[in-house]
C-alpha positions as CSV (number, residue, x, y, z in Angstrom):
1,M,16.2,-35.3,65.4
2,S,17.3,-32.9,68.2
3,A,17.0,-29.2,67.8
4,P,20.8,-28.5,67.4
5,G,21.1,-31.1,64.7
6,E,18.1,-29.6,62.8
7,N,19.6,-26.1,63.1
8,V,22.8,-27.3,61.5
9,I,21.0,-28.9,58.6
10,L,18.8,-25.8,58.0
11,S,21.9,-23.6,58.2
12,A,23.6,-25.8,55.6
13,I,20.5,-25.7,53.3
14,A,20.3,-21.8,53.7
15,R,24.1,-21.5,52.9
16,E,23.7,-23.7,49.8
17,S,20.6,-21.7,48.7
18,R,22.5,-18.4,48.9
19,Q,25.4,-19.8,46.9
20,R,23.1,-21.1,44.2
21,K,21.4,-17.7,43.9
22,D,24.8,-16.0,43.6
23,R,25.8,-18.5,40.8
24,I,22.6,-18.0,38.9
25,R,22.8,-14.2,39.3
26,D,26.4,-14.3,38.0
27,S,25.3,-16.4,35.0
28,I,22.5,-14.0,34.2
29,Q,24.9,-11.0,34.3
30,S,27.3,-12.8,32.0
31,W,24.5,-13.3,29.5
32,E,23.8,-9.6,29.7
33,L,27.4,-8.5,29.1
34,I,28.3,-11.1,26.5
35,A,25.5,-12.7,24.6
36,A,22.6,-10.3,24.1
37,P,22.2,-7.1,26.2
38,R,18.8,-6.3,24.9
39,E,17.3,-9.8,24.8
40,S,18.7,-11.2,27.9
41,S,17.1,-8.5,30.1
42,R,13.7,-10.0,28.9
43,W,14.3,-13.4,30.5
44,A,16.6,-12.2,33.3
45,E,13.8,-10.4,35.3
46,P,11.4,-13.4,35.1
47,A,14.3,-15.7,36.3
48,L,15.2,-13.4,39.2
49,T,11.5,-13.1,40.1
50,S,11.1,-16.9,40.0
51,L,14.2,-17.3,42.0
52,Q,13.0,-14.9,44.7
53,Q,9.6,-16.5,44.9
54,H,11.0,-20.1,45.2
55,S,14.2,-19.4,47.2
56,V,14.5,-20.5,50.9
57,P,14.6,-17.4,53.2
58,E,15.5,-18.1,56.8
59,T,12.0,-17.9,58.4
60,H,10.4,-20.0,61.1
61,T,7.8,-21.3,58.7
62,Q,10.3,-22.6,56.2
63,R,12.4,-24.4,58.9
64,Q,9.6,-26.9,59.0
65,H,10.1,-28.0,55.4
66,S,12.0,-31.1,54.7
67,T,15.2,-31.4,52.8
68,Y,13.4,-33.2,50.0
69,G,11.0,-30.3,49.5
70,Y,13.9,-27.9,49.2
71,R,15.5,-29.9,46.5
72,Q,12.3,-29.9,44.5
73,R,12.1,-26.1,44.8
74,Q,15.7,-25.8,43.6
75,A,15.0,-28.0,40.6
76,G,12.0,-25.9,39.7
77,I,14.2,-22.8,39.8
78,G,16.8,-24.4,37.6
79,A,14.1,-25.5,35.1
80,A,12.6,-21.9,35.0
81,V,16.1,-20.5,34.3
82,C,16.6,-23.0,31.5
83,R,13.3,-22.2,29.9
84,S,14.0,-18.5,30.0
85,G,17.3,-19.0,28.5
86,A,15.8,-21.1,25.7
87,R,13.3,-18.2,25.0
88,A,16.2,-15.7,24.9
89,G,18.1,-17.9,22.5
90,K,15.1,-18.1,20.2
91,M,14.6,-14.3,20.4
92,M,18.3,-13.7,19.5
93,E,18.0,-16.1,16.5
94,S,14.8,-14.3,15.3
95,T,16.6,-10.9,15.3
96,G,19.3,-12.2,13.1
97,G,19.3,-12.0,9.3
98,P,20.8,-9.9,6.5
99,Y,21.2,-6.2,7.0
100,L,20.5,-5.5,3.3
101,N,17.4,-6.4,1.4
102,T,18.6,-7.6,-2.0
103,A,15.0,-8.0,-3.2
104,A,14.7,-4.2,-3.2
105,V,16.9,-4.2,-6.4
106,T,16.4,-7.7,-7.8
107,S,12.5,-8.0,-7.6
108,P,10.5,-6.7,-10.6
109,V,9.5,-3.6,-8.8
110,G,13.2,-3.1,-7.7
111,I,14.4,-3.4,-11.3
112,V,11.8,-0.9,-12.4
113,R,12.8,1.5,-9.8
114,L,16.5,1.3,-10.9
115,L,15.3,2.1,-14.5
116,Q,13.4,5.1,-13.2
117,M,16.6,6.4,-11.6
118,M,18.6,5.8,-14.7
119,F,16.1,7.3,-17.2
120,G,15.3,10.2,-14.8
121,C,19.0,11.1,-14.3
122,T,19.6,10.9,-18.0
123,T,16.7,13.1,-18.9
124,F,17.5,16.1,-16.6
125,S,21.2,15.7,-17.5
126,L,20.6,16.0,-21.2
127,V,18.4,19.1,-20.5
128,A,20.9,20.7,-18.2
129,H,23.9,19.9,-20.3
130,Q,22.9,21.1,-23.7
131,G,19.1,20.8,-24.3
132,G,18.2,23.9,-22.1
133,F,14.9,25.1,-20.8
134,S,13.2,28.4,-20.0
135,A,10.1,30.0,-18.6
136,A,7.7,28.3,-16.3
137,Y,7.0,25.3,-18.5
138,G,10.7,24.3,-18.7
139,T,11.2,24.9,-14.9
140,F,8.2,22.6,-14.2
141,C,9.7,19.8,-16.3
142,M,13.1,20.1,-14.6
143,F,11.4,20.0,-11.2
144,V,9.4,16.9,-12.1
145,W,12.4,14.9,-13.3
146,T,14.7,15.9,-10.4
147,F,11.9,15.4,-7.8
148,C,10.9,12.0,-9.0
149,F,14.6,11.0,-9.2
150,A,15.3,12.1,-5.6
151,V,12.2,10.4,-4.1
152,T,12.9,7.2,-6.0
153,V,16.5,7.2,-4.7
154,F,15.1,7.6,-1.2
155,I,12.6,4.8,-1.6
156,T,15.1,2.4,-2.9
157,T,17.7,3.2,-0.3
158,C,15.3,2.8,2.5
159,E,14.1,-0.6,1.3
160,F,17.5,-1.8,0.5
161,T,18.8,-1.0,4.0
162,H,15.4,-1.7,5.9
163,L,15.4,2.0,7.1
164,H,11.8,2.2,6.1
165,S,10.8,0.3,9.2
166,C,12.1,3.3,11.3
167,L,9.7,5.7,9.7
168,S,6.4,6.4,11.3
169,I,4.4,6.1,8.0
170,S,2.5,3.5,6.1
171,W,5.2,2.6,3.7
172,G,2.9,0.7,1.3
173,N,0.5,3.6,1.0
174,F,3.4,6.1,0.6
175,T,5.1,4.2,-2.3
176,A,1.8,3.5,-4.1
177,A,0.8,7.1,-3.8
178,F,4.1,8.4,-5.0
179,A,4.2,6.0,-8.0
180,M,0.7,7.2,-9.2
181,L,1.8,10.9,-8.6
182,A,5.2,10.4,-10.4
183,T,3.3,8.8,-13.3
184,L,1.0,11.8,-13.7
185,M,3.8,14.3,-13.3
186,S,6.1,12.5,-15.7
187,V,3.4,12.2,-18.4
188,T,2.8,15.9,-18.1
189,A,6.5,16.7,-18.5
190,A,6.8,14.3,-21.4
191,V,4.1,16.2,-23.2
192,I,5.0,19.7,-22.3
193,Y,8.8,19.7,-23.0
194,P,8.7,18.5,-26.6
195,L,5.6,20.7,-27.2
196,Y,7.4,23.9,-26.2
197,F,11.1,23.1,-26.8
198,V,11.4,20.5,-29.6
199,Q,11.5,21.6,-33.3
200,L,12.5,19.9,-36.5
201,G,14.7,22.6,-37.9
202,C,17.9,23.9,-36.5
203,Y,17.1,27.7,-36.6
204,P,17.3,29.6,-34.3
205,I,18.9,26.9,-32.2
206,T,21.8,24.8,-33.4
207,C,21.3,21.2,-34.6
208,E,23.2,20.0,-31.6
209,V,20.8,21.6,-29.1
210,R,17.9,20.2,-31.2
211,D,19.3,16.7,-31.0
212,F,19.7,17.0,-27.2
213,R,16.1,18.1,-26.8
214,I,14.8,15.3,-28.9
215,A,16.9,12.8,-26.9
216,A,15.6,14.3,-23.7
217,S,12.0,14.0,-24.9
218,V,12.6,10.3,-25.7
219,F,14.0,9.6,-22.2
220,A,11.2,11.7,-20.6
221,G,8.6,9.3,-22.3
222,L,10.6,6.4,-20.8
223,V,10.4,7.9,-17.4
224,F,6.6,8.0,-17.8
225,I,6.5,4.3,-18.9
226,V,8.6,3.0,-16.1
227,Y,6.5,4.8,-13.4
228,G,3.4,3.5,-15.1
229,V,4.8,0.0,-14.9
230,E,5.4,0.3,-11.2
231,V,1.7,1.4,-10.7
232,F,0.7,-1.7,-12.7
233,L,2.9,-4.0,-10.6
234,T,1.9,-2.7,-7.3
235,R,-1.8,-2.2,-7.8
236,A,-4.2,-4.2,-5.7
237,K,-5.3,-7.5,-7.1
238,P,-8.8,-8.9,-6.5
239,G,-9.0,-10.6,-3.2
240,Q,-5.6,-9.4,-2.1
241,V,-5.0,-7.6,1.2
242,T,-3.0,-4.5,0.5
243,S,-2.7,-0.8,1.2
244,Y,-5.5,1.5,0.5
245,M,-3.6,3.7,-1.9
246,A,-2.8,0.7,-4.0
247,T,-6.4,0.1,-4.7
248,V,-8.3,1.7,-7.6
249,S,-10.1,4.1,-5.2
250,G,-6.8,5.1,-3.6
251,L,-5.1,5.7,-7.0
252,L,-8.1,7.7,-8.1
253,K,-7.6,10.0,-5.2
254,I,-4.2,10.9,-6.5
255,V,-5.6,11.5,-10.0
256,Q,-8.4,13.7,-8.6
257,A,-6.0,15.9,-6.7
258,F,-3.8,16.2,-9.8
259,V,-6.7,17.2,-12.1
260,A,-7.8,19.8,-9.5
261,C,-4.3,21.3,-9.7
262,I,-4.7,21.6,-13.4
263,I,-8.0,23.3,-12.8
264,F,-6.5,25.8,-10.4
265,G,-3.7,26.5,-12.9
266,A,-6.3,27.4,-15.5
267,L,-8.4,29.5,-13.0
268,V,-5.5,31.8,-12.2
269,N,-4.6,32.2,-15.8
270,D,-7.1,35.0,-16.3
271,S,-10.2,32.9,-16.3
272,Q,-12.4,35.7,-15.0
273,Y,-14.1,33.4,-12.5
274,S,-14.8,36.3,-10.1
275,K,-17.4,37.9,-12.5
276,Y,-20.3,35.9,-11.2
277,V,-21.2,34.3,-7.9
278,A,-22.1,31.1,-9.7
279,T,-18.5,30.7,-10.9
280,Q,-17.2,31.5,-7.5
281,W,-19.4,28.7,-6.2
282,C,-17.6,26.4,-8.8
283,V,-14.2,27.5,-7.5
284,A,-15.3,26.7,-3.9
285,V,-16.3,23.2,-5.1
286,Y,-13.0,22.6,-6.6
287,S,-11.1,23.9,-3.5
288,F,-13.3,21.9,-1.0
289,C,-13.0,18.6,-2.9
290,F,-9.2,19.0,-3.4
291,M,-8.5,19.8,0.3
292,V,-10.6,16.8,1.5
293,T,-8.9,14.5,-1.0
294,V,-5.5,15.6,0.1
295,V,-6.5,15.0,3.8
296,V,-7.7,11.5,2.9
297,V,-4.3,10.8,1.1
298,A,-2.4,12.2,4.0
299,F,-4.2,10.1,6.7
300,S,-3.7,7.1,4.6
301,V,0.1,7.7,4.0
302,T,0.8,8.5,7.6
303,G,-1.1,5.5,8.8
304,K,-3.3,7.5,11.2
305,T,-6.7,6.2,10.0
306,A,-7.1,3.9,13.0
307,Q,-6.7,6.8,15.5
308,L,-9.6,8.7,14.1
309,C,-12.7,8.9,16.3
310,F,-15.0,8.0,13.4
311,P,-14.9,5.2,10.8
312,F,-12.5,6.2,8.1
313,E,-13.9,3.9,5.4
314,R,-17.5,5.0,5.9
315,S,-16.4,8.7,5.9
316,V,-14.5,8.2,2.6
317,V,-17.5,6.7,0.9
318,V,-19.8,9.5,2.1
319,Y,-17.3,12.2,1.1
320,T,-17.0,10.7,-2.5
321,F,-20.8,10.7,-2.8
322,G,-20.8,14.3,-1.7
323,A,-18.0,15.2,-4.1
324,V,-20.0,13.7,-7.0
325,L,-23.0,15.9,-6.2
326,L,-20.8,19.0,-5.9
327,Y,-19.0,18.3,-9.2
328,V,-22.4,17.8,-10.9
329,S,-23.4,21.2,-9.9
330,A,-20.1,22.7,-11.0
331,A,-20.4,20.8,-14.3
332,V,-23.8,22.5,-14.9
333,I,-23.1,26.0,-13.7
334,W,-19.5,26.6,-15.1
335,P,-20.4,26.1,-18.9
336,V,-23.6,28.0,-18.5
337,F,-21.9,31.2,-17.1
338,C,-18.9,30.9,-19.4
339,F,-20.2,29.8,-22.8
340,D,-23.9,30.9,-22.8
341,S,-24.4,34.0,-25.0
342,K,-26.3,35.7,-22.1
343,Y,-23.2,35.5,-19.8
344,G,-20.2,34.7,-21.9
345,S,-19.2,33.7,-25.4
346,P,-20.1,30.3,-27.1
347,Q,-17.1,30.8,-29.4
348,R,-13.6,31.9,-29.0
349,P,-13.2,35.6,-29.6
350,S,-11.0,36.4,-32.5
351,A,-9.3,39.2,-30.7
352,C,-8.0,36.7,-27.9
353,A,-4.2,36.6,-27.9
354,K,-2.7,33.0,-27.9
355,G,-1.8,31.9,-24.3
356,R,-3.6,34.9,-22.7
357,C,-7.2,34.4,-23.6
358,P,-9.8,34.0,-20.8
359,W,-12.0,31.8,-23.0
360,D,-9.1,29.3,-23.4
361,S,-8.7,29.0,-19.6
362,Q,-12.5,28.7,-19.1
363,L,-12.6,25.8,-21.7
364,V,-9.7,24.0,-19.9
365,V,-11.6,24.4,-16.5
366,A,-14.8,23.0,-18.2
367,I,-13.1,19.9,-19.7
368,F,-11.2,19.0,-16.5
369,T,-14.4,19.5,-14.5
370,Y,-16.1,16.8,-16.4
371,I,-13.0,14.6,-16.2
372,N,-12.9,14.9,-12.4
373,L,-16.7,14.3,-12.2
374,L,-16.1,11.0,-14.1
375,L,-13.2,10.1,-11.8
376,Y,-15.3,10.6,-8.7
377,V,-18.2,8.6,-10.1
378,V,-15.8,5.7,-10.8
379,D,-14.3,6.1,-7.4
380,L,-17.7,5.9,-5.8
381,A,-18.5,2.7,-7.8
382,Y,-15.2,1.0,-6.9
383,S,-15.4,2.0,-3.2
384,Q,-18.4,-0.3,-2.9
385,R,-16.2,-3.3,-3.9
386,I,-13.3,-3.0,-1.4
387,R,-13.3,-3.9,2.3
388,F,-11.1,-1.8,4.6
389,V,-8.7,-3.5,7.1
390,S,-6.9,-1.4,9.7
391,H,-3.1,-1.3,10.0
392,I,-2.1,-2.4,6.5
């Protein structure tokens, strides 16, 4: 073929190539504007890149290619665009689905949480309306019921609307830890409120107030039961991959921290722990173990354990073993320096006023020291049976 004829054919091919590129680019822009702005950009760039790589620019080298080769290249471009469009369609279908998670209120755990909200709201409403409360004990009970109610509403709302996926925390660890904490707090309130505010007679309060307080105590017990049921339903089963806080070891961490808070409450209630260096050592043991336990729970709930520069699971086991040794020392030292006749009193002094007796506070510290020691021993035993998996 003569040079002028070849130039005419190549010019026609180049013109057709430019037209095809314009049509493909227009179709990609229409996908971006109409179909799926976020998803289309994922396949639009590969399509344009493939188009630029396989298109026919007007160079001397490509003038030597035949018309048949050009047709094959254009067919490859069309296939690449079709494959990209198919991938975009699949991505758009995968992002679809219901906006509300009905299982958050219809599953067994969801139903239990609805009962928690109902019983909790009823309890503090009865107390606030007519039952009444006073002093630090009553304030603590009201705080427990309102706090647990508010957090339960937050959890249910987030799961119902899928908003929990926007939070930068480990949701499974958070819900498991809160359920265990709410169980402990609610059982404490269910014991304290009737102990200090419920009486069988109507004097000096009216019979109506007495009835309201009895009703509030009943619903406080129901609040404790439903939170305990949630812990039972969400606990880790043997062989199940779950969040660390849902395991026995994780739940025991919450109990250990809660018991430590009871110990601190007794210490500040005129326990006279500053009389001896040995009892001060015991206070340091309680404080250190409490702080480390809180740190372990915080890292688990925030999901930052994988970002640590040391193995989290091995560190937890080593710390638990150290806590057992520290609590053994406290379990030996505290009773000796509080109840031995050389340092303290083996019996309660008769002159001690009720509610303001150092001996009572020392006894409470001693009892809960042994309880926490037992909890740490059980924790150490169970930590040998679990296997840690990152990003649960």
